[in-house]
C-alpha angles and dihedrals in degrees: 000000000000121000142173108259095231093045091063087065095041097053095036097245105150155186133235119259121259130204095222118066110241144144072231099308098001132122136225116287120225112256108279092358088139105042092176093059117108134185120220106213137188109221100200132105083357137341106281130174112228107160143009132230143169133239116246094174140341090287108027131076124191115215142140120294091235089055089057089051089052094060113114102197103259097061130133133222109216122200126182092032125148107154115041093199098042111039116198133208093271095066119109120195126199137176123235116262101179141335142211131202122190109267093231096053111112097205093247138076102313148088130313091041093159130128143171129214122198114202127222095245131010121273114240108242119222138135091297098044126038143121134280122227123252116232112287093226138040130252108355136137111236126229134207131031119324130196122244119193125185153118095252127139115296094210134092096196133077099279122068127238112185122201123230095213130052117272133198139198135183103228124199110238109226119222122268089242091057094042096052100039107038102059104065116181094025128112090249111158136187088252091065133091125208115215133169140073114293090223089061096244094120119039146138115246143181114319091029091092112129093014117137127254105205141186125193114241126220090281093053093252121135118248119192107234099166145027117211106247117156143343143178124280120268096038112244095030103173112256092015119093132190116272122227136189111252102233093197088072092060105045094113093046093048093049093047093053095044093046094047 
């Protein structure tokens, strides 16, 4: 069963608890290791992480389209976060000013699951909070491992177990040939990326929606190649990797929206 990563959390479908912290298979990130990482949080009845995202500038956050649809109106975008339960002095919280979702996104599991959130006032950039780079070229399928960071479920069963602190995992990026030919009957699209171990030991899970999949460029700076979009249930199903939006397909759209 395939399912949007955020929807797992929204409808209460879940994954069984695991003793080892993982995104499934990940490890704890160092505090503020990913200064571009943000947490989208509902604030009522209590502050709750529901999606990830990445900072493209002081005002703009890149996330999944279905994460934008999950916003309730009194939400917060949190940069500089590490522990969800125990915020520190480096956190910066902003309200949502406006949002965009790609016009071709259907609102379900499928392609073009990309969104932008503009915050009400700029984040203050420093060593704990700053932007990630967009891909340096258009419309390509990446190779090699890529790093996923997020606060998604750490379980690969049917009941969720959500971490308090940010996790990370270096995911193998499966080839385009594998990605586009081995998932018959799915809404796989040329604008997607498949990343994760085929044995299920490394995988995105619920709550990772919108989180960035990054690769360091020749200068050692992170570029966001993917946005966590959907996966199979349970997370880490052998032979079924997580599916990400390929950001390189949407550079023109992103720049048009942010420059409007």
